[in-house]
C-alpha positions as CSV (number, residue, x, y, z in Angstrom):
1,M,33.8,-146.7,-6.5
2,V,35.8,-147.0,-3.3
3,I,38.1,-149.9,-3.0
4,E,39.1,-150.8,0.6
5,F,41.7,-153.3,1.6
6,L,41.4,-154.9,5.0
7,G,43.4,-157.5,6.9
8,I,45.6,-157.9,9.9
9,P,48.7,-155.7,10.3
10,G,51.5,-157.1,8.2
11,A,49.2,-158.6,5.6
12,G,50.5,-156.4,2.8
13,K,47.5,-154.1,2.4
14,T,49.6,-151.0,1.6
15,T,51.8,-152.9,-0.9
16,L,48.8,-154.3,-2.7
17,A,46.8,-151.0,-2.7
18,S,49.7,-149.1,-4.2
19,A,50.3,-151.7,-6.9
20,V,46.6,-151.9,-7.8
21,A,46.3,-148.1,-8.0
22,K,49.4,-148.1,-10.3
23,E,47.8,-150.8,-12.5
24,L,44.5,-148.9,-12.7
25,R,46.3,-145.8,-13.8
26,G,48.2,-147.8,-16.3
27,R,45.0,-149.0,-17.8
28,G,43.8,-145.4,-18.2
29,Y,41.5,-145.1,-15.2
30,S,41.6,-142.1,-12.9
31,C,42.5,-143.2,-9.5
32,H,43.0,-141.6,-6.0
33,L,45.2,-143.5,-3.6
34,S,45.0,-143.0,0.2
35,L,47.6,-144.7,2.3
36,S,47.7,-145.0,6.1
37,D,51.5,-145.2,6.5
38,D,52.1,-141.5,6.4
39,P,54.3,-140.2,9.3
40,P,52.1,-139.6,12.4
41,R,51.4,-136.0,13.1
42,R,51.3,-134.5,16.6
43,R,48.4,-132.1,16.8
44,E,48.4,-129.0,19.0
45,L,45.5,-128.7,21.4
46,R,43.6,-126.3,19.2
47,A,44.0,-128.6,16.2
48,R,42.8,-131.6,18.3
49,I,39.7,-129.7,19.3
50,L,39.0,-128.7,15.7
51,H,39.4,-132.4,14.7
52,V,36.9,-133.6,17.3
53,K,34.4,-130.9,16.1
54,K,34.8,-132.1,12.5
55,V,34.3,-135.7,13.6
56,V,31.1,-134.8,15.6
57,W,29.8,-132.9,12.5
58,A,30.5,-135.9,10.3
59,L,28.6,-138.2,12.6
60,A,25.7,-135.8,13.1
61,A,25.3,-135.1,9.3
62,D,23.9,-138.7,8.9
63,P,22.0,-139.5,12.2
64,R,21.3,-143.1,11.1
65,L,25.0,-143.8,10.5
66,G,26.1,-141.8,13.5
67,S,23.8,-143.6,15.9
68,C,24.6,-147.0,14.5
69,L,28.4,-146.4,14.8
70,L,27.9,-145.0,18.4
71,A,25.8,-148.1,19.4
72,F,28.5,-150.4,18.0
73,V,31.3,-148.7,19.8
74,L,29.5,-148.5,23.1
75,R,28.7,-152.3,22.9
76,T,32.4,-153.0,22.5
77,R,34.2,-153.7,25.7
78,P,36.0,-151.9,27.3
79,R,34.2,-148.7,26.3
80,S,36.5,-146.0,25.1
81,L,36.0,-142.4,23.8
82,P,39.0,-142.6,21.5
83,R,37.2,-145.4,19.6
84,I,34.3,-143.1,18.8
85,I,36.7,-140.4,17.6
86,R,38.5,-143.0,15.5
87,M,35.4,-144.2,13.8
88,G,34.3,-140.6,13.1
89,S,37.7,-139.9,11.6
90,F,37.2,-142.8,9.2
91,V,33.7,-141.5,8.3
92,R,35.4,-138.3,7.2
93,L,38.0,-140.3,5.3
94,M,35.4,-142.3,3.5
95,D,33.3,-139.3,2.6
96,G,36.4,-137.6,1.1
97,A,37.2,-140.8,-0.9
98,L,33.6,-141.0,-2.1
99,R,33.7,-137.4,-3.4
100,R,36.9,-138.1,-5.2
101,S,35.5,-141.2,-6.8
102,R,32.8,-139.1,-8.4
103,Q,35.0,-136.4,-9.8
104,G,35.6,-138.0,-13.2
105,P,34.6,-140.8,-15.5
106,E,35.7,-144.3,-14.3
107,R,37.3,-142.8,-11.2
108,Y,38.3,-145.0,-8.3
109,A,39.4,-144.2,-4.7
110,V,41.8,-146.9,-3.3
111,L,42.3,-147.1,0.4
112,D,44.7,-149.4,2.2
113,Q,42.5,-148.8,5.3
114,G,38.9,-147.6,5.7
115,L,35.8,-148.0,7.8
116,L,35.8,-151.8,7.6
117,Q,39.3,-151.9,8.8
118,A,38.4,-149.4,11.5
119,I,35.7,-151.8,12.8
120,W,38.3,-154.4,13.3
121,S,40.7,-152.0,15.0
122,I,38.3,-150.8,17.6
123,V,37.6,-154.4,18.6
124,L,41.3,-155.1,19.0
125,F,42.3,-156.0,22.5
126,G,38.7,-156.0,23.6
127,T,35.4,-157.9,23.3
128,P,33.3,-157.3,20.1
129,P,29.6,-156.6,20.4
130,P,27.1,-159.3,19.4
131,Q,27.0,-160.2,15.7
132,G,23.7,-158.5,15.3
133,S,25.3,-155.1,16.0
134,L,28.0,-155.8,13.4
135,R,25.4,-156.9,10.8
136,A,23.3,-153.8,11.4
137,L,26.3,-151.5,11.1
138,L,27.5,-153.1,7.9
139,R,24.0,-152.7,6.4
140,V,24.0,-149.0,7.2
141,L,27.5,-148.5,5.8
142,H,26.6,-150.4,2.6
143,A,23.6,-148.1,2.1
144,R,25.9,-145.1,2.2
145,Y,29.2,-146.2,0.6
146,P,29.9,-148.0,-2.7
147,I,32.7,-150.1,-1.2
148,G,34.3,-153.0,-2.9
149,A,36.2,-154.9,-0.1
150,V,39.5,-156.7,-0.8
151,V,40.3,-159.0,2.2
152,V,44.1,-159.7,2.4
153,D,44.0,-163.0,4.3
154,V,47.5,-164.1,5.4
155,E,48.7,-166.5,8.0
156,P,49.3,-164.8,11.3
157,G,52.8,-166.3,11.4
158,L,53.8,-164.6,8.1
159,A,52.3,-161.2,9.3
160,W,54.2,-161.6,12.5
161,E,57.5,-162.1,10.7
162,R,56.9,-158.9,8.7
163,L,55.9,-156.8,11.7
164,V,58.8,-157.7,13.9
165,T,61.3,-156.7,11.2
166,R,59.8,-153.3,10.6
167,P,62.1,-150.5,11.8
168,V,59.3,-148.5,13.3
169,A,56.0,-149.7,14.9
170,K,53.1,-148.1,13.1
171,S,50.1,-149.4,15.1
172,R,49.0,-150.4,18.6
173,I,49.4,-154.1,17.8
174,E,53.0,-153.6,16.7
175,R,53.9,-152.0,19.9
176,A,52.9,-155.1,21.9
177,G,55.7,-157.5,22.9
178,R,56.5,-160.3,20.4
179,G,54.6,-162.9,22.3
180,D,51.6,-160.6,22.8
181,L,51.7,-159.7,19.1
182,M,51.5,-163.3,18.0
183,T,48.6,-164.0,20.4
184,A,46.7,-160.9,19.2
185,L,47.1,-161.8,15.6
186,N,45.8,-165.3,16.2
187,T,43.0,-164.1,18.4
188,Y,41.6,-161.3,16.2
189,A,42.4,-162.4,12.7
190,P,39.1,-164.4,12.4
191,Y,37.1,-161.2,13.0
192,F,38.2,-160.0,9.5
193,R,36.6,-163.1,8.0
194,E,33.4,-162.4,9.9
195,I,33.3,-158.8,8.7
196,A,33.8,-160.0,5.1
197,A,31.2,-162.7,5.4
198,L,28.6,-160.2,6.6
199,W,29.5,-157.3,4.2
200,P,26.6,-156.9,1.7
201,G,28.7,-155.5,-1.1
202,P,31.3,-157.1,-3.4
203,V,34.1,-158.9,-1.6
204,L,37.3,-160.5,-2.9
205,T,39.6,-162.5,-0.7
206,V,43.3,-162.8,-1.7
207,T,45.8,-165.0,0.1
208,P,49.4,-163.8,-0.5
209,D,51.9,-166.4,0.7
210,G,55.1,-164.6,0.0
211,R,55.9,-166.9,-2.9
212,R,53.3,-166.1,-5.6
213,P,54.2,-163.1,-7.8
214,L,52.5,-159.9,-6.7
215,R,51.4,-159.4,-10.3
216,E,49.0,-162.3,-10.1
217,D,47.1,-160.9,-7.1
218,V,47.0,-157.4,-8.6
219,E,45.5,-158.7,-11.9
220,G,42.9,-160.6,-10.0
221,I,42.0,-157.5,-7.9
222,V,41.7,-155.2,-10.9
223,A,39.4,-157.7,-12.6
224,F,37.3,-157.8,-9.5
225,I,37.2,-153.9,-9.4
226,E,36.1,-153.7,-13.1
227,K,33.3,-156.2,-12.5
228,G,32.3,-154.7,-9.1
229,R,31.9,-151.2,-10.4
230,G,29.0,-152.3,-12.5
231,L,27.3,-154.1,-9.6
232,L,27.7,-151.1,-7.3
233,E,26.5,-148.6,-9.9
234,A,23.3,-150.6,-10.3
235,V,22.2,-149.5,-6.8
236,E,24.1,-146.3,-6.5
237,S,21.2,-144.1,-7.3
238,T,19.4,-145.1,-4.1
239,K,22.2,-144.2,-1.8
240,P,22.4,-140.9,0.2
241,R,25.3,-138.6,-0.5
242,P,27.8,-137.3,2.0
243,P,27.7,-133.6,3.0
244,G,29.3,-131.4,0.4
245,S,28.9,-133.8,-2.5
246,T,27.1,-132.7,-5.7
247,G,24.2,-134.4,-7.4
248,R,26.2,-134.9,-10.6
249,R,26.8,-138.5,-11.6
250,H,29.4,-139.9,-14.0
251,A,29.2,-143.0,-16.1
């Protein structure tokens, strides 16, 4: 099972994902944790070309998914080639997470960002496509990936306070001026709720307020994960597998 956290920058996704992975391991579950806050890497030209080739291959390996992602990106304004590459990169990330989640009994892959977060990020500073395009894309993703979505829904003001005190900007939105940052958070935060409302799989919304102990949110998320695994496994046998995965299943 893949657990993906999504929310606006500064919501606390990485903190929660790390704490949840630690709790799962403490309960005896095998858990892979993938965080997005690793230092950015500058790729040489040859490495960039290779990366693009791998992204193209990942999208071509599942024509239905690739065409649906491409249609969604092209309907987002303004159009941008890097958005397509970004979505393809997250397809590769999700395929890797799905393989890891099937490598042992009761294994989980926990991501502080994944494809659902990527959908939000490509719409950032632009105009999203019609809701029908989003709904169609989410149906295709749900057919391929056993994702349990954890929405970290915080007030934009609290996220803003966290972002402006970070020593290093990690995302496009953080590199905006303070006024533009607050405007962007208020403008695009509702799109997360729309994604969550349309996601066909299990969804849990948590609302950290900076006062409630982190432990309470972690325990609620772990309970959601343990329940959600059974729901996802009930339909898992009907889903296509990513390239390179085996046909072996684990209870």
